[in-house]
C-alpha positions in Angstrom: -56.7 -3.7 -6.6 -56.5 -0.1 -5.4 -55.4 -1.2 -1.9 -52.7 -3.5 -3.4 -51.3 -0.5 -5.3 -51.3 1.5 -2.1 -49.5 -1.2 -0.2 -46.9 -1.7 -2.9 -46.4 2.0 -3.1 -45.9 2.3 0.7 -43.5 -0.6 0.7 -41.5 0.9 -2.2 -41.5 4.3 -0.5 -40.2 2.8 2.8 -37.6 0.8 1.0 -36.4 3.9 -0.8 -36.4 6.0 2.4 -34.4 3.3 4.3 -31.5 4.0 2.1 -31.4 7.6 3.3 -30.5 6.6 6.8 -26.8 6.9 6.2 -24.0 4.7 7.4 -24.0 4.1 11.1 -21.2 1.6 11.5 -18.1 3.1 10.0 -14.8 1.6 11.1 -12.4 4.1 12.8 -9.6 3.8 10.2 -11.9 4.3 7.2 -10.5 7.0 4.9 -6.9 6.9 6.2 -5.4 5.2 3.1 -3.2 8.2 2.2 -1.8 8.7 5.7 -1.1 4.9 6.0 0.7 4.8 2.7 2.8 7.9 3.6 3.7 6.4 7.0 4.8 3.1 5.3 7.1 5.0 2.9 8.6 7.7 5.2 11.8 6.8 7.1 11.5 6.8 10.8 13.1 10.0 12.0 13.9 8.5 15.4 15.2 5.0 14.7 16.3 2.7 17.5 19.5 3.8 19.2 20.7 0.2 19.5 21.0 -0.5 15.8 24.4 -0.4 14.2 25.2 0.4 10.5 25.6 -2.5 8.1 29.2 -3.6 7.8 30.8 -2.0 4.7 34.4 -1.8 3.5 35.1 1.8 2.6 37.9 1.1 0.1 35.7 -1.3 -1.9 32.9 1.3 -2.0 35.3 3.9 -3.2 36.6 1.7 -6.0 33.0 1.1 -7.1 32.3 4.8 -7.2 35.5 5.4 -9.2 34.5 2.6 -11.7 31.1 4.2 -12.0 32.6 7.6 -12.7 35.0 6.2 -15.3 32.2 4.3 -17.1 33.8 0.9 -16.3 31.1 -0.7 -14.2 31.5 -4.4 -13.7 28.4 -6.2 -15.0 26.8 -8.6 -12.6 26.8 -12.3 -13.5 23.7 -13.6 -15.2 21.2 -15.1 -12.9 18.7 -17.8 -13.8 15.2 -17.3 -12.4 12.8 -20.2 -12.1 9.1 -19.4 -11.7 7.1 -22.1 -10.2 3.4 -22.4 -9.9 0.7 -20.5 -11.7 -1.1 -21.5 -14.8 
């Protein structure tokens, strides 16, 4: 009985010490969540030179700004949304 207790104690001690080995196989990007989130939200300071601005009519944009300043914003038409799936 005494030898069984010693064997079980040795096994328990080895199992406990095996947890002290520390992580050996960490992935290279582990811990970069903050940097990745910042990179996904910050505008590229050097965008492609080949891109052109979206087409916009300046007179219509100016009218929209004037309506906004005057408090006469045109409300958008109501939109029906259909949600499919789920339970």
